[in-house]
C-alpha atoms as one frame of an Amber mdcrd trajectory, in Angstrom:
protein
 -13.750 -38.225 -11.078 -13.738 -34.589 -12.054 -15.461 -33.568 -15.274 -12.978
 -32.819 -18.037 -13.464 -29.624 -20.080 -11.470 -28.282 -23.052  -9.009 -25.337
 -22.658 -11.370 -23.305 -24.886 -14.347 -23.903 -22.508 -12.187 -23.011 -19.569
 -10.920 -19.791 -21.157 -14.499 -18.871 -22.095 -15.631 -19.490 -18.467 -12.815
 -17.382 -17.102 -13.526 -14.649 -19.545 -17.198 -14.576 -18.574 -16.256 -14.438
 -14.875 -13.802 -11.663 -15.326 -16.297  -9.743 -17.510 -18.929 -10.176 -14.751
 -16.674  -8.821 -12.065 -15.153  -5.938 -13.970 -18.383  -4.061 -13.973 -18.582
  -4.266 -10.184 -16.544  -1.789  -8.074 -16.459  -4.436  -5.322 -14.007  -6.496
  -7.407 -11.993  -3.528  -8.668  -9.474  -3.266  -5.832  -6.973  -5.696  -4.339
  -5.592  -5.366  -0.839  -1.963  -5.898   0.129   0.012  -5.506   3.307   3.472
  -3.855   3.299   4.933  -3.990   6.721   2.247  -2.618   8.980   0.535  -0.543
   6.210  -2.493  -1.684   4.193  -2.737  -0.651   0.574  -5.462  -0.834  -2.162
  -4.530  -1.171  -5.862  -6.764  -1.118  -8.867  -7.043  -4.779  -9.974  -6.275
  -3.735 -13.593  -3.043  -2.189 -12.326  -2.052  -4.768  -9.809  -0.527  -7.142
 -12.300   0.469 -10.692 -11.609   1.119 -11.948  -8.119   3.873 -14.452  -7.614
   5.517 -16.255  -4.665   8.782 -14.743  -3.686  11.651 -16.166  -5.773  15.327
 -15.838  -5.058  16.367 -12.237  -5.313  19.745 -11.182  -6.729  21.188  -8.276
  -4.795  22.516  -5.366  -6.744  25.504  -3.408  -5.363  25.468   0.372  -4.919
  21.660   0.578  -4.691  19.461   2.066  -1.958  18.415  -0.148   0.898  14.825
  -0.361  -0.240  15.847  -1.898  -3.553  15.512  -5.540  -2.829  17.167  -6.783
  -5.971  16.456  -8.438  -9.293  14.090 -11.389  -9.757  13.932 -13.713 -12.673
  10.246 -14.569 -13.413   9.923 -17.066 -16.252  12.995 -15.680 -17.949  12.142
 -11.976 -17.611  14.066  -9.843 -15.110  12.164  -7.612 -12.712  13.543  -4.818
 -10.515  12.125  -5.407  -6.981  11.431  -2.576  -4.578  10.548  -3.444  -0.937
   7.454  -1.219  -0.501   7.700  -1.063   3.258  11.411  -0.089   3.224  10.645
   2.423   0.431   8.162   4.138   2.760  10.817   4.488   5.378   9.674   1.566
   7.481  11.333  -1.728   8.328  12.303  -4.152   5.581   9.814  -6.829   4.528
  10.798 -10.280   5.884  11.420 -12.561   2.944   9.382 -15.681   3.940   6.684
 -18.012   2.643   3.955 -15.301   2.997   5.900 -12.658   1.144   4.772 -11.966
  -2.426   5.961 -10.087  -5.449   3.434  -7.891  -7.189   4.471  -7.370 -10.809
   3.134  -3.848 -11.210   4.977  -2.451 -14.295   4.170  -4.860 -17.037   0.997
  -3.075 -18.087   2.865   0.200 -18.145   5.964  -0.992 -20.036   8.292  -1.495
 -17.048   9.487  -4.677 -15.441   8.959  -3.432 -11.877   7.747  -5.449  -8.959
   6.843  -4.683  -5.368   7.895  -6.947  -2.446   4.963  -6.965  -0.017   4.352
  -8.716   3.247   1.244 -10.583   2.172  -1.756 -10.424  -0.126  -5.052  -9.647
   1.548  -7.469 -10.173  -1.411 -10.228  -8.360  -3.130 -11.791  -5.326  -1.300
 -15.162  -3.744  -1.747 -14.740   0.004  -2.055 -18.398   0.457  -0.994 -17.587
  -1.124   2.402 -14.863   1.454   3.073 -15.232   5.002   4.422 -13.082   7.842
   2.958 -10.438   8.934   5.500  -8.165  11.897   6.004  -5.012  11.837   3.807
  -1.655  12.563   5.468  -0.345  16.059   4.619   2.958  14.616   3.309   1.261
  11.932   1.158   2.949  11.487  -2.302   0.772  12.027  -5.390   0.635   8.188
  -5.946  -1.073   7.791  -2.508  -3.501  10.672  -2.204  -6.598   8.580  -1.262
  -7.257   6.851   2.057 -10.011   4.759   3.561 -10.923   3.023   6.744 -12.798
  -0.311   6.980 -15.340  -1.495   9.538 -12.542  -2.843  11.765 -10.989   0.617
  11.854  -8.066  -0.488   9.619  -6.595   2.392   7.548  -6.072   1.692   3.865
  -4.130   3.859   1.385  -4.831   3.730  -2.264  -1.664   3.209  -4.420  -1.833
   4.539  -7.930   0.596   2.383  -9.916   1.138   4.709 -12.895   1.967   7.660
 -10.715   4.283   5.534  -8.602   6.189   4.381 -11.682   6.602   8.040 -12.666
   7.834   9.038  -9.225  11.524  10.141  -9.392  12.388   8.804  -5.966  10.971
   5.354  -6.918  12.920   5.243 -10.093  16.270   6.459  -8.588  17.774   3.285
  -6.998  21.370   4.525  -6.874  22.933   4.730  -3.399
C-alpha cells in the first residue's frame, strides 16, 4: 500500500521540486509540435496544458481560429498554431493538446498544438539562422543533435501581435 501524505506535505514537496528546477535553464523550456514545426516556450509562459476538449466553432472568423473552449467554466479563444502559420490545420485527435498561454498575461487565449514534446535543455541546442520573414514573437531558432529545427515562441509578443488578435474573417 502506498504511503499516505498530507496535502500540505505534497505541496511543500512540489514547491521544493519547482524551486530546484527554476534555477536550471535545462528545465526552463517546454517543447511543442504544431504541424511539422517544433517550438520552444518559456516554461513560465507556457501556462497549463490540457487534453483537447470539444471546441465550439465561431462564425465569421479566420480559418485558423479553431473556436472557443470551456475549461472548468472559463472560456478560452483557441488558435490553431499550425494553421495560423499558414500550414495545414492541426488534426483534432487524442494527441492534440491545448496550451493555455494567455492566463499569465490577462488573456484567455489557447493554442491548439499537435502534441507536447516535453522539457528541453537549451544547453543541448545550437543557435540557428532565423528566417528573414520571422515575426517578432519568433526571432530565435535552434537545432538539436538530431538536426531538428526549433523556433522559440515568445508568448507576450504573440499576444500583442495584431494578426494574432484579429480573428475576424
